[in-house]
PDB file with SEQRES, HELIX, SHEET and CRYST1 records, atoms N, CA, C and O in Angstrom:
SEQRES   1 A   72  UNK UNK UNK UNK UNK UNK UNK UNK UNK UNK UNK UNK UNK          
SEQRES   2 A   72  UNK UNK UNK UNK UNK UNK UNK UNK UNK UNK UNK UNK UNK          
SEQRES   3 A   72  UNK UNK UNK UNK UNK UNK UNK UNK UNK UNK UNK UNK UNK          
SEQRES   4 A   72  UNK UNK UNK UNK UNK UNK UNK UNK UNK UNK UNK UNK UNK          
SEQRES   5 A   72  UNK UNK UNK UNK UNK UNK UNK UNK UNK UNK UNK UNK UNK          
SEQRES   6 A   72  UNK UNK UNK UNK UNK UNK UNK                                  
HELIX    1 AA1 UNK A   50  UNK A   52  5                                   3    
SHEET    1 AA1 2 UNK A   2  UNK A   4  0                                        
SHEET    2 AA1 2 UNK A  29  UNK A  31  1                                        
SHEET    1 AA2 2 UNK A  21  UNK A  23  0                                        
SHEET    2 AA2 2 UNK A  62  UNK A  64  1                                        
CRYST1    1.000    1.000    1.000  90.00  90.00  90.00 P 1           1          
ATOM      1  N   UNK A   1      41.292  85.092  63.218  1.00  0.00           N  
ATOM      2  CA  UNK A   1      40.491  84.166  62.427  1.00  0.00           C  
ATOM      3  C   UNK A   1      39.557  84.985  61.537  1.00  0.00           C  
ATOM      4  O   UNK A   1      38.919  85.933  61.994  1.00  0.00           O  
ATOM      5  N   UNK A   2      39.486  84.609  60.268  1.00  0.00           N  
ATOM      6  CA  UNK A   2      38.577  85.278  59.342  1.00  0.00           C  
ATOM      7  C   UNK A   2      37.150  84.815  59.628  1.00  0.00           C  
ATOM      8  O   UNK A   2      36.912  83.688  60.062  1.00  0.00           O  
ATOM      9  N   UNK A   3      36.214  85.724  59.370  1.00  0.00           N  
ATOM     10  CA  UNK A   3      34.803  85.417  59.626  1.00  0.00           C  
ATOM     11  C   UNK A   3      33.960  86.079  58.554  1.00  0.00           C  
ATOM     12  O   UNK A   3      34.281  87.172  58.088  1.00  0.00           O  
ATOM     13  N   UNK A   4      32.884  85.417  58.166  1.00  0.00           N  
ATOM     14  CA  UNK A   4      31.943  85.974  57.197  1.00  0.00           C  
ATOM     15  C   UNK A   4      30.535  85.816  57.756  1.00  0.00           C  
ATOM     16  O   UNK A   4      30.205  84.792  58.355  1.00  0.00           O  
ATOM     17  N   UNK A   5      29.706  86.844  57.553  1.00  0.00           N  
ATOM     18  CA  UNK A   5      28.341  86.838  58.077  1.00  0.00           C  
ATOM     19  C   UNK A   5      27.322  86.413  57.049  1.00  0.00           C  
ATOM     20  O   UNK A   5      27.629  85.679  56.110  1.00  0.00           O  
ATOM     21  N   UNK A   6      26.105  86.886  57.241  1.00  0.00           N  
ATOM     22  CA  UNK A   6      24.985  86.489  56.396  1.00  0.00           C  
ATOM     23  C   UNK A   6      24.631  87.548  55.359  1.00  0.00           C  
ATOM     24  O   UNK A   6      23.491  87.611  54.899  1.00  0.00           O  
ATOM     25  N   UNK A   7      25.591  88.369  54.995  1.00  0.00           N  
ATOM     26  CA  UNK A   7      25.315  89.436  54.028  1.00  0.00           C  
ATOM     27  C   UNK A   7      24.929  88.889  52.660  1.00  0.00           C  
ATOM     28  O   UNK A   7      24.012  89.394  52.012  1.00  0.00           O  
ATOM     29  N   UNK A   8      25.643  87.847  52.230  1.00  0.00           N  
ATOM     30  CA  UNK A   8      25.361  87.218  50.935  1.00  0.00           C  
ATOM     31  C   UNK A   8      25.173  85.729  51.177  1.00  0.00           C  
ATOM     32  O   UNK A   8      26.124  85.021  51.509  1.00  0.00           O  
ATOM     33  N   UNK A   9      23.932  85.253  51.007  1.00  0.00           N  
ATOM     34  CA  UNK A   9      23.603  83.850  51.221  1.00  0.00           C  
ATOM     35  C   UNK A   9      22.977  83.307  49.937  1.00  0.00           C  
ATOM     36  O   UNK A   9      22.153  83.974  49.312  1.00  0.00           O  
ATOM     37  N   UNK A  10      23.369  82.102  49.551  1.00  0.00           N  
ATOM     38  CA  UNK A  10      22.827  81.457  48.352  1.00  0.00           C  
ATOM     39  C   UNK A  10      21.958  80.277  48.760  1.00  0.00           C  
ATOM     40  O   UNK A  10      22.225  79.611  49.760  1.00  0.00           O  
ATOM     41  N   UNK A  11      20.904  80.024  47.964  1.00  0.00           N  
ATOM     42  CA  UNK A  11      20.023  78.885  48.216  1.00  0.00           C  
ATOM     43  C   UNK A  11      20.329  77.713  47.298  1.00  0.00           C  
ATOM     44  O   UNK A  11      19.592  76.727  47.284  1.00  0.00           O  
ATOM     45  N   UNK A  12      21.417  77.811  46.526  1.00  0.00           N  
ATOM     46  CA  UNK A  12      21.846  76.701  45.679  1.00  0.00           C  
ATOM     47  C   UNK A  12      23.357  76.776  45.532  1.00  0.00           C  
ATOM     48  O   UNK A  12      23.952  77.848  45.639  1.00  0.00           O  
ATOM     49  N   UNK A  13      23.965  75.630  45.288  1.00  0.00           N  
ATOM     50  CA  UNK A  13      25.400  75.571  45.082  1.00  0.00           C  
ATOM     51  C   UNK A  13      25.653  75.699  43.593  1.00  0.00           C  
ATOM     52  O   UNK A  13      25.135  74.919  42.794  1.00  0.00           O  
ATOM     53  N   UNK A  14      26.461  76.697  43.223  1.00  0.00           N  
ATOM     54  CA  UNK A  14      26.707  76.963  41.813  1.00  0.00           C  
ATOM     55  C   UNK A  14      28.075  77.604  41.627  1.00  0.00           C  
ATOM     56  O   UNK A  14      28.551  78.326  42.504  1.00  0.00           O  
ATOM     57  N   UNK A  15      28.702  77.344  40.496  1.00  0.00           N  
ATOM     58  CA  UNK A  15      29.948  77.997  40.151  1.00  0.00           C  
ATOM     59  C   UNK A  15      29.760  79.479  39.887  1.00  0.00           C  
ATOM     60  O   UNK A  15      30.735  80.224  39.788  1.00  0.00           O  
ATOM     61  N   UNK A  16      28.519  79.911  39.774  1.00  0.00           N  
ATOM     62  CA  UNK A  16      28.214  81.322  39.544  1.00  0.00           C  
ATOM     63  C   UNK A  16      28.174  82.131  40.842  1.00  0.00           C  
ATOM     64  O   UNK A  16      28.183  83.362  40.809  1.00  0.00           O  
ATOM     65  N   UNK A  17      28.129  81.437  41.990  1.00  0.00           N  
ATOM     66  CA  UNK A  17      28.104  82.129  43.283  1.00  0.00           C  
ATOM     67  C   UNK A  17      29.441  82.829  43.513  1.00  0.00           C  
ATOM     68  O   UNK A  17      30.497  82.222  43.334  1.00  0.00           O  
ATOM     69  N   UNK A  18      29.403  84.089  43.905  1.00  0.00           N  
ATOM     70  CA  UNK A  18      30.628  84.836  44.178  1.00  0.00           C  
ATOM     71  C   UNK A  18      31.071  84.593  45.614  1.00  0.00           C  
ATOM     72  O   UNK A  18      30.243  84.592  46.525  1.00  0.00           O  
ATOM     73  N   UNK A  19      32.378  84.385  45.828  1.00  0.00           N  
ATOM     74  CA  UNK A  19      32.876  84.135  47.179  1.00  0.00           C  
ATOM     75  C   UNK A  19      32.669  85.329  48.110  1.00  0.00           C  
ATOM     76  O   UNK A  19      32.876  86.480  47.727  1.00  0.00           O  
ATOM     77  N   UNK A  20      32.262  85.031  49.316  1.00  0.00           N  
ATOM     78  CA  UNK A  20      32.137  86.053  50.356  1.00  0.00           C  
ATOM     79  C   UNK A  20      33.419  86.141  51.165  1.00  0.00           C  
ATOM     80  O   UNK A  20      33.623  87.097  51.913  1.00  0.00           O  
ATOM     81  N   UNK A  21      34.283  85.141  51.016  1.00  0.00           N  
ATOM     82  CA  UNK A  21      35.502  85.054  51.804  1.00  0.00           C  
ATOM     83  C   UNK A  21      36.537  84.261  51.019  1.00  0.00           C  
ATOM     84  O   UNK A  21      36.198  83.281  50.357  1.00  0.00           O  
ATOM     85  N   UNK A  22      37.797  84.681  51.089  1.00  0.00           N  
ATOM     86  CA  UNK A  22      38.894  83.941  50.480  1.00  0.00           C  
ATOM     87  C   UNK A  22      39.863  83.543  51.589  1.00  0.00           C  
ATOM     88  O   UNK A  22      40.263  84.367  52.411  1.00  0.00           O  
ATOM     89  N   UNK A  23      40.233  82.260  51.594  1.00  0.00           N  
ATOM     90  CA  UNK A  23      41.141  81.744  52.618  1.00  0.00           C  
ATOM     91  C   UNK A  23      42.301  80.995  51.960  1.00  0.00           C  
ATOM     92  O   UNK A  23      42.257  80.700  50.766  1.00  0.00           O  
ATOM     93  N   UNK A  24      43.332  80.691  52.742  1.00  0.00           N  
ATOM     94  CA  UNK A  24      44.453  79.874  52.293  1.00  0.00           C  
ATOM     95  C   UNK A  24      44.213  78.438  52.764  1.00  0.00           C  
ATOM     96  O   UNK A  24      43.547  78.233  53.779  1.00  0.00           O  
ATOM     97  N   UNK A  25      44.747  77.436  52.044  1.00  0.00           N  
ATOM     98  CA  UNK A  25      44.582  76.052  52.475  1.00  0.00           C  
ATOM     99  C   UNK A  25      45.019  75.872  53.934  1.00  0.00           C  
ATOM    100  O   UNK A  25      46.086  76.341  54.330  1.00  0.00           O  
ATOM    101  N   UNK A  26      44.198  75.198  54.716  1.00  0.00           N  
ATOM    102  CA  UNK A  26      44.496  74.925  56.120  1.00  0.00           C  
ATOM    103  C   UNK A  26      44.121  76.051  57.074  1.00  0.00           C  
ATOM    104  O   UNK A  26      44.207  75.885  58.290  1.00  0.00           O  
ATOM    105  N   UNK A  27      43.710  77.185  56.540  1.00  0.00           N  
ATOM    106  CA  UNK A  27      43.341  78.317  57.393  1.00  0.00           C  
ATOM    107  C   UNK A  27      42.002  78.057  58.076  1.00  0.00           C  
ATOM    108  O   UNK A  27      41.083  77.521  57.456  1.00  0.00           O  
ATOM    109  N   UNK A  28      41.887  78.429  59.332  1.00  0.00           N  
ATOM    110  CA  UNK A  28      40.645  78.290  60.086  1.00  0.00           C  
ATOM    111  C   UNK A  28      39.788  79.525  59.849  1.00  0.00           C  
ATOM    112  O   UNK A  28      40.293  80.648  59.835  1.00  0.00           O  
ATOM    113  N   UNK A  29      38.481  79.313  59.664  1.00  0.00           N  
ATOM    114  CA  UNK A  29      37.559  80.428  59.449  1.00  0.00           C  
ATOM    115  C   UNK A  29      36.207  80.089  60.044  1.00  0.00           C  
ATOM    116  O   UNK A  29      35.935  78.935  60.375  1.00  0.00           O  
ATOM    117  N   UNK A  30      35.362  81.099  60.179  1.00  0.00           N  
ATOM    118  CA  UNK A  30      34.030  80.925  60.749  1.00  0.00           C  
ATOM    119  C   UNK A  30      32.999  81.510  59.782  1.00  0.00           C  
ATOM    120  O   UNK A  30      33.201  82.585  59.217  1.00  0.00           O  
ATOM    121  N   UNK A  31      31.888  80.784  59.601  1.00  0.00           N  
ATOM    122  CA  UNK A  31      30.805  81.223  58.728  1.00  0.00           C  
ATOM    123  C   UNK A  31      29.518  81.280  59.535  1.00  0.00           C  
ATOM    124  O   UNK A  31      29.162  80.326  60.226  1.00  0.00           O  
ATOM    125  N   UNK A  32      28.829  82.400  59.441  1.00  0.00           N  
ATOM    126  CA  UNK A  32      27.524  82.537  60.080  1.00  0.00           C  
ATOM    127  C   UNK A  32      26.486  82.443  58.974  1.00  0.00           C  
ATOM    128  O   UNK A  32      26.532  83.209  58.012  1.00  0.00           O  
ATOM    129  N   UNK A  33      25.549  81.509  59.102  1.00  0.00           N  
ATOM    130  CA  UNK A  33      24.527  81.328  58.077  1.00  0.00           C  
ATOM    131  C   UNK A  33      23.196  80.978  58.733  1.00  0.00           C  
ATOM    132  O   UNK A  33      23.068  81.065  59.954  1.00  0.00           O  
ATOM    133  N   UNK A  34      22.229  80.594  57.957  1.00  0.00           N  
ATOM    134  CA  UNK A  34      20.895  80.240  58.435  1.00  0.00           C  
ATOM    135  C   UNK A  34      20.730  78.732  58.392  1.00  0.00           C  
ATOM    136  O   UNK A  34      21.482  78.042  57.705  1.00  0.00           O  
ATOM    137  N   UNK A  35      19.751  78.219  59.122  1.00  0.00           N  
ATOM    138  CA  UNK A  35      19.421  76.800  59.001  1.00  0.00           C  
ATOM    139  C   UNK A  35      18.702  76.656  57.668  1.00  0.00           C  
ATOM    140  O   UNK A  35      19.268  77.097  56.668  1.00  0.00           O  
ATOM    141  N   UNK A  36      17.568  76.109  57.564  1.00  0.00           N  
ATOM    142  CA  UNK A  36      16.838  76.008  56.299  1.00  0.00           C  
ATOM    143  C   UNK A  36      15.832  77.142  56.207  1.00  0.00           C  
ATOM    144  O   UNK A  36      15.395  77.687  57.220  1.00  0.00           O  
ATOM    145  N   UNK A  37      15.476  77.486  54.991  1.00  0.00           N  
ATOM    146  CA  UNK A  37      14.442  78.500  54.789  1.00  0.00           C  
ATOM    147  C   UNK A  37      13.076  77.845  54.885  1.00  0.00           C  
ATOM    148  O   UNK A  37      12.924  76.656  54.606  1.00  0.00           O  
ATOM    149  N   UNK A  38      12.112  78.610  55.273  1.00  0.00           N  
ATOM    150  CA  UNK A  38      10.756  78.097  55.327  1.00  0.00           C  
ATOM    151  C   UNK A  38       9.976  78.685  56.474  1.00  0.00           C  
ATOM    152  O   UNK A  38      10.546  79.228  57.421  1.00  0.00           O  
ATOM    153  N   UNK A  39       8.678  78.574  56.383  1.00  0.00           N  
ATOM    154  CA  UNK A  39       7.793  79.171  57.378  1.00  0.00           C  
ATOM    155  C   UNK A  39       7.845  78.452  58.725  1.00  0.00           C  
ATOM    156  O   UNK A  39       7.314  78.962  59.712  1.00  0.00           O  
ATOM    157  N   UNK A  40       8.464  77.296  58.782  1.00  0.00           N  
ATOM    158  CA  UNK A  40       8.514  76.516  60.015  1.00  0.00           C  
ATOM    159  C   UNK A  40       9.474  77.085  61.044  1.00  0.00           C  
ATOM    160  O   UNK A  40       9.415  76.689  62.208  1.00  0.00           O  
ATOM    161  N   UNK A  41      10.354  77.997  60.661  1.00  0.00           N  
ATOM    162  CA  UNK A  41      11.344  78.519  61.587  1.00  0.00           C  
ATOM    163  C   UNK A  41      11.131  80.020  61.772  1.00  0.00           C  
ATOM    164  O   UNK A  41      11.854  80.839  61.204  1.00  0.00           O  
ATOM    165  N   UNK A  42      10.136  80.360  62.567  1.00  0.00           N  
ATOM    166  CA  UNK A  42       9.775  81.756  62.751  1.00  0.00           C  
ATOM    167  C   UNK A  42       9.995  82.255  64.167  1.00  0.00           C  
ATOM    168  O   UNK A  42      10.233  83.447  64.363  1.00  0.00           O  
ATOM    169  N   UNK A  43       9.922  81.382  65.157  1.00  0.00           N  
ATOM    170  CA  UNK A  43      10.079  81.827  66.541  1.00  0.00           C  
ATOM    171  C   UNK A  43      10.850  80.779  67.343  1.00  0.00           C  
ATOM    172  O   UNK A  43      10.931  79.614  66.955  1.00  0.00           O  
ATOM    173  N   UNK A  44      11.405  81.213  68.452  1.00  0.00           N  
ATOM    174  CA  UNK A  44      12.142  80.316  69.321  1.00  0.00           C  
ATOM    175  C   UNK A  44      11.251  79.143  69.719  1.00  0.00           C  
ATOM    176  O   UNK A  44      10.104  79.335  70.121  1.00  0.00           O  
ATOM    177  N   UNK A  45      11.773  77.954  69.607  1.00  0.00           N  
ATOM    178  CA  UNK A  45      10.998  76.764  69.954  1.00  0.00           C  
ATOM    179  C   UNK A  45      10.442  76.035  68.748  1.00  0.00           C  
ATOM    180  O   UNK A  45      10.059  74.871  68.864  1.00  0.00           O  
ATOM    181  N   UNK A  46      10.385  76.694  67.572  1.00  0.00           N  
ATOM    182  CA  UNK A  46       9.934  76.005  66.364  1.00  0.00           C  
ATOM    183  C   UNK A  46      10.917  74.899  66.014  1.00  0.00           C  
ATOM    184  O   UNK A  46      12.120  75.043  66.235  1.00  0.00           O  
ATOM    185  N   UNK A  47      10.419  73.807  65.474  1.00  0.00           N  
ATOM    186  CA  UNK A  47      11.248  72.666  65.127  1.00  0.00           C  
ATOM    187  C   UNK A  47      11.223  72.411  63.634  1.00  0.00           C  
ATOM    188  O   UNK A  47      10.264  72.760  62.946  1.00  0.00           O  
ATOM    189  N   UNK A  48      12.290  71.797  63.140  1.00  0.00           N  
ATOM    190  CA  UNK A  48      12.417  71.465  61.726  1.00  0.00           C  
ATOM    191  C   UNK A  48      11.378  70.440  61.311  1.00  0.00           C  
ATOM    192  O   UNK A  48      11.196  69.425  61.985  1.00  0.00           O  
ATOM    193  N   UNK A  49      10.696  70.702  60.204  1.00  0.00           N  
ATOM    194  CA  UNK A  49       9.748  69.770  59.602  1.00  0.00           C  
ATOM    195  C   UNK A  49      10.162  69.627  58.140  1.00  0.00           C  
ATOM    196  O   UNK A  49      10.037  70.575  57.365  1.00  0.00           O  
ATOM    197  N   UNK A  50      10.647  68.462  57.764  1.00  0.00           N  
ATOM    198  CA  UNK A  50      11.188  68.235  56.419  1.00  0.00           C  
ATOM    199  C   UNK A  50      10.229  68.681  55.316  1.00  0.00           C  
ATOM    200  O   UNK A  50      10.665  69.266  54.325  1.00  0.00           O  
ATOM    201  N   UNK A  51       8.958  68.420  55.469  1.00  0.00           N  
ATOM    202  CA  UNK A  51       7.974  68.738  54.440  1.00  0.00           C  
ATOM    203  C   UNK A  51       7.810  70.249  54.233  1.00  0.00           C  
ATOM    204  O   UNK A  51       7.300  70.672  53.196  1.00  0.00           O  
ATOM    205  N   UNK A  52       8.230  71.056  55.191  1.00  0.00           N  
ATOM    206  CA  UNK A  52       8.070  72.501  55.094  1.00  0.00           C  
ATOM    207  C   UNK A  52       9.265  73.192  54.440  1.00  0.00           C  
ATOM    208  O   UNK A  52       9.215  74.392  54.168  1.00  0.00           O  
ATOM    209  N   UNK A  53      10.323  72.453  54.190  1.00  0.00           N  
ATOM    210  CA  UNK A  53      11.522  73.053  53.610  1.00  0.00           C  
ATOM    211  C   UNK A  53      11.258  73.413  52.156  1.00  0.00           C  
ATOM    212  O   UNK A  53      10.744  72.596  51.393  1.00  0.00           O  
ATOM    213  N   UNK A  54      11.610  74.641  51.771  1.00  0.00           N  
ATOM    214  CA  UNK A  54      11.394  75.068  50.384  1.00  0.00           C  
ATOM    215  C   UNK A  54      12.696  75.209  49.606  1.00  0.00           C  
ATOM    216  O   UNK A  54      12.664  75.283  48.378  1.00  0.00           O  
ATOM    217  N   UNK A  55      13.835  75.248  50.282  1.00  0.00           N  
ATOM    218  CA  UNK A  55      15.141  75.358  49.631  1.00  0.00           C  
ATOM    219  C   UNK A  55      16.113  74.410  50.316  1.00  0.00           C  
ATOM    220  O   UNK A  55      15.794  73.806  51.341  1.00  0.00           O  
ATOM    221  N   UNK A  56      17.299  74.288  49.738  1.00  0.00           N  
ATOM    222  CA  UNK A  56      18.371  73.591  50.423  1.00  0.00           C  
ATOM    223  C   UNK A  56      18.870  74.504  51.537  1.00  0.00           C  
ATOM    224  O   UNK A  56      18.445  75.655  51.629  1.00  0.00           O  
ATOM    225  N   UNK A  57      19.751  74.011  52.371  1.00  0.00           N  
ATOM    226  CA  UNK A  57      20.309  74.861  53.415  1.00  0.00           C  
ATOM    227  C   UNK A  57      20.975  76.074  52.793  1.00  0.00           C  
ATOM    228  O   UNK A  57      21.791  75.923  51.883  1.00  0.00           O  
ATOM    229  N   UNK A  58      20.651  77.275  53.257  1.00  0.00           N  
ATOM    230  CA  UNK A  58      21.341  78.460  52.756  1.00  0.00           C  
ATOM    231  C   UNK A  58      22.838  78.327  53.015  1.00  0.00           C  
ATOM    232  O   UNK A  58      23.250  77.805  54.051  1.00  0.00           O  
ATOM    233  N   UNK A  59      23.637  78.793  52.084  1.00  0.00           N  
ATOM    234  CA  UNK A  59      25.073  78.608  52.176  1.00  0.00           C  
ATOM    235  C   UNK A  59      25.826  79.874  51.802  1.00  0.00           C  
ATOM    236  O   UNK A  59      25.284  80.769  51.152  1.00  0.00           O  
ATOM    237  N   UNK A  60      27.063  79.931  52.216  1.00  0.00           N  
ATOM    238  CA  UNK A  60      27.968  81.021  51.878  1.00  0.00           C  
ATOM    239  C   UNK A  60      29.080  80.423  51.028  1.00  0.00           C  
ATOM    240  O   UNK A  60      29.529  79.311  51.305  1.00  0.00           O  
ATOM    241  N   UNK A  61      29.529  81.126  50.008  1.00  0.00           N  
ATOM    242  CA  UNK A  61      30.588  80.641  49.135  1.00  0.00           C  
ATOM    243  C   UNK A  61      31.947  81.096  49.671  1.00  0.00           C  
ATOM    244  O   UNK A  61      32.169  82.286  49.895  1.00  0.00           O  
ATOM    245  N   UNK A  62      32.854  80.136  49.874  1.00  0.00           N  
ATOM    246  CA  UNK A  62      34.201  80.421  50.368  1.00  0.00           C  
ATOM    247  C   UNK A  62      35.201  79.953  49.312  1.00  0.00           C  
ATOM    248  O   UNK A  62      35.151  78.807  48.866  1.00  0.00           O  
ATOM    249  N   UNK A  63      36.100  80.840  48.921  1.00  0.00           N  
ATOM    250  CA  UNK A  63      37.140  80.512  47.952  1.00  0.00           C  
ATOM    251  C   UNK A  63      38.413  80.117  48.697  1.00  0.00           C  
ATOM    252  O   UNK A  63      38.851  80.808  49.617  1.00  0.00           O  
ATOM    253  N   UNK A  64      39.004  78.983  48.280  1.00  0.00           N  
ATOM    254  CA  UNK A  64      40.264  78.527  48.853  1.00  0.00           C  
ATOM    255  C   UNK A  64      41.361  78.817  47.824  1.00  0.00           C  
ATOM    256  O   UNK A  64      41.323  78.293  46.711  1.00  0.00           O  
ATOM    257  N   UNK A  65      42.333  79.649  48.196  1.00  0.00           N  
ATOM    258  CA  UNK A  65      43.425  80.016  47.299  1.00  0.00           C  
ATOM    259  C   UNK A  65      44.088  78.775  46.728  1.00  0.00           C  
ATOM    260  O   UNK A  65      44.451  77.868  47.477  1.00  0.00           O  
ATOM    261  N   UNK A  66      44.251  78.723  45.415  1.00  0.00           N  
ATOM    262  CA  UNK A  66      44.946  77.622  44.758  1.00  0.00           C  
ATOM    263  C   UNK A  66      44.106  76.402  44.488  1.00  0.00           C  
ATOM    264  O   UNK A  66      44.564  75.488  43.802  1.00  0.00           O  
ATOM    265  N   UNK A  67      42.880  76.349  45.004  1.00  0.00           N  
ATOM    266  CA  UNK A  67      42.013  75.187  44.770  1.00  0.00           C  
ATOM    267  C   UNK A  67      41.515  75.192  43.321  1.00  0.00           C  
ATOM    268  O   UNK A  67      41.225  76.243  42.750  1.00  0.00           O  
ATOM    269  N   UNK A  68      41.424  74.009  42.754  1.00  0.00           N  
ATOM    270  CA  UNK A  68      40.931  73.845  41.390  1.00  0.00           C  
ATOM    271  C   UNK A  68      39.631  73.035  41.433  1.00  0.00           C  
ATOM    272  O   UNK A  68      39.421  72.277  42.379  1.00  0.00           O  
ATOM    273  N   UNK A  69      38.760  73.177  40.438  1.00  0.00           N  
ATOM    274  CA  UNK A  69      37.529  72.383  40.438  1.00  0.00           C  
ATOM    275  C   UNK A  69      37.828  70.898  40.607  1.00  0.00           C  
ATOM    276  O   UNK A  69      38.685  70.347  39.916  1.00  0.00           O  
ATOM    277  N   UNK A  70      37.125  70.263  41.520  1.00  0.00           N  
ATOM    278  CA  UNK A  70      37.279  68.841  41.776  1.00  0.00           C  
ATOM    279  C   UNK A  70      38.351  68.489  42.792  1.00  0.00           C  
ATOM    280  O   UNK A  70      38.472  67.329  43.185  1.00  0.00           O  
ATOM    281  N   UNK A  71      39.140  69.484  43.226  1.00  0.00           N  
ATOM    282  CA  UNK A  71      40.174  69.154  44.221  1.00  0.00           C  
ATOM    283  C   UNK A  71      39.545  68.995  45.592  1.00  0.00           C  
ATOM    284  O   UNK A  71      38.530  69.622  45.897  1.00  0.00           O  
ATOM    285  N   UNK A  72      40.145  68.160  46.407  1.00  0.00           N  
ATOM    286  CA  UNK A  72      39.591  67.904  47.735  1.00  0.00           C  
ATOM    287  C   UNK A  72      40.554  68.337  48.809  1.00  0.00           C  
ATOM    288  O   UNK A  72      40.258  68.199  49.996  1.00  0.00           O  
TER     289      UNK A  72                                                      
END                                                                             
């Protein structure tokens, strides 16, 4: 199974984001990423507080071979 870590993480979804992983349609893969960014998540036991979020969920860009914009 292919796997990608947190080496390259984006805080927005954009066509300019470079893929960290390329897969084939139907292939199983694993992505390791972060929850949300913000000062609220600093130590074990801290809980999510919506008002403290400063970005969208950090994400990793995955390219699917043969996929075209808008395909599902």
